[in-house]
RODO-2510 file (C-alpha; in nm, 4 decimals, decimal comma):
residues 112
     n   res          X          Y          Z
     1     m     0,0244    -0,0217     0,0000
     2     a     0,1203     0,3135    -0,1052
     3     n     0,1771     0,6080     0,1154
     4     v    -0,1198     0,9187     0,1552
     5     g     0,1946     1,1422     0,1395
     6     n     0,3444     0,9791    -0,1538
     7     i     0,0330     0,9631    -0,3280
     8     l    -0,0717     1,3359    -0,3161
     9     r     0,3075     1,4320    -0,4253
    10     e     0,2835     1,1855    -0,7561
    11     k    -0,0571     1,3435    -0,8132
    12     r     0,0505     1,6997    -0,7407
    13     e     0,3545     1,6572    -0,9922
    14     n     0,1387     1,4875    -1,2016
    15     l    -0,0655     1,7697    -1,2304
    16     g     0,2351     1,9782    -1,3431
    17     f     0,1316     2,1946    -1,0007
    18     t     0,4764     2,3382    -0,7508
    19     i     0,4138     2,3322    -0,3715
    20     e     0,4379     2,7336    -0,4052
    21     e     0,1498     2,7222    -0,6729
    22     i    -0,0600     2,4909    -0,4597
    23     e     0,0336     2,7288    -0,0972
    24     r    -0,1294     3,0272    -0,3456
    25     r    -0,4490     2,8465    -0,4235
    26     l    -0,5348     2,6945    -0,0962
    27     n    -0,4056     2,9554     0,1242
    28     v    -0,2127     2,7534     0,3018
    29     s     0,1445     2,7477     0,4181
    30     k     0,3646     2,5537     0,2049
    31     r     0,5218     2,3600     0,5242
    32     f     0,2142     2,2281     0,5905
    33     i     0,1988     2,1056     0,2102
    34     i     0,5266     1,9609     0,2797
    35     a     0,4372     1,7931     0,5863
    36     i     0,1197     1,6281     0,4027
    37     e     0,3310     1,4890     0,1561
    38     k     0,6050     1,3522     0,4388
    39     e     0,3350     1,2142     0,6495
    40     d     0,4230     1,4486     0,9227
    41     i     0,1830     1,5456     1,1264
    42     s     0,3809     1,6695     1,4249
    43     t     0,3715     1,9927     1,2553
    44     f     0,0025     2,0657     1,2903
    45     p    -0,1141     2,2122     1,6444
    46     k    -0,4223     1,9423     1,6137
    47     i    -0,4548     1,6560     1,4083
    48     s    -0,8539     1,7921     1,2860
    49     y    -0,6248     2,0771     1,1195
    50     y    -0,4417     1,8146     0,9330
    51     t    -0,7389     1,5878     0,8197
    52     s    -0,9117     1,9316     0,7215
    53     i    -0,6179     2,0928     0,4887
    54     m    -0,5111     1,6975     0,3839
    55     r    -0,8695     1,7250     0,2399
    56     n    -0,8688     2,0444     0,0592
    57     y    -0,5616     1,9573    -0,0627
    58     a    -0,6859     1,6306    -0,2277
    59     r    -1,0229     1,7776    -0,3350
    60     f    -0,7811     2,0239    -0,5003
    61     l    -0,6143     1,7974    -0,6637
    62     g    -0,9253     1,5749    -0,8301
    63     f    -0,9669     1,3036    -0,5223
    64     s    -1,3477     1,2255    -0,4659
    65     d    -1,4686     1,1936    -0,1155
    66     p    -1,4674     0,8199    -0,1132
    67     e    -1,1130     0,8372    -0,2135
    68     i    -1,0506     1,1286     0,0748
    69     a    -1,2131     0,8988     0,3119
    70     n    -0,9590     0,6065     0,2490
    71     m    -0,6765     0,8044     0,2598
    72     i    -0,7675     0,9310     0,5923
    73     r    -0,9204     0,6201     0,7284
    74     d    -0,5407     0,4532     0,5740
    75     f    -0,3310     0,7043     0,7576
    76     s    -0,5273     0,7040     1,1295
    77     p    -0,2664     0,4203     1,2653
    78     k    -0,0493     0,6648     1,2009
    79     i    -0,2837     0,9469     1,3969
    80     k    -0,3092     0,6628     1,6850
    81     q     0,0329     0,6226     1,7242
    82     s     0,1391     0,9628     1,7441
    83     k    -0,0915     1,0548     2,0018
    84     y     0,0120     0,7050     2,1901
    85     i     0,3335     0,8010     2,2107
    86     f     0,2132     1,1370     2,2724
    87     f     0,0607     1,0345     2,5928
    88     n     0,3472     0,8090     2,6968
    89     i     0,5991     1,0948     2,7117
    90     t     0,3290     1,3009     2,9060
    91     y     0,2824     1,0633     3,1887
    92     i     0,6384     0,9717     3,2480
    93     i     0,7286     1,3376     3,2745
    94     i     0,4599     1,3727     3,5065
    95     l     0,5751     1,0418     3,7281
    96     l     0,9211     1,2341     3,6999
    97     l     0,7833     1,5661     3,8650
    98     v     0,6131     1,3690     4,1321
    99     l     0,9412     1,1880     4,2514
   100     i     1,1428     1,4813     4,2255
   101     a     0,9045     1,6689     4,4348
   102     f     0,8621     1,3306     4,6546
   103     l     1,2366     1,3182     4,7190
   104     i     1,2529     1,7052     4,7931
   105     f     1,0066     1,6753     5,0675
   106     m     1,1688     1,3580     5,2116
   107     a     1,5571     1,5726     5,2361
   108     i     1,3558     1,8600     5,3814
   109     i     1,1999     1,6445     5,6640
   110     y     1,5083     1,4558     5,7047
   111     e     1,7325     1,7954     5,7671
   112     r     1,5252     1,8786     6,0852
***
């Protein structure tokens, strides 16, 4: 299965559009277009922002709504994996902060 970013990039290139032309026509920063083609969701502030821009980009390139829905569905495991990694890192940071606070508290009590 080809990845969504490559499908969109190949279609854009076959239609003869540059990233700058897409940027102007869709009024979207080229860094987001590049991120979509590289499937780099970390560039986007929210996943909904990614899907909205990707949907508009795919429509502009001539993909039908069912094709776009399939692209989003095919990409969803990567989205879920990204969320999972983010939450794991968040929990680890919170755990470390609690541990540090506990150690500081114990050091203060021990010195009394």
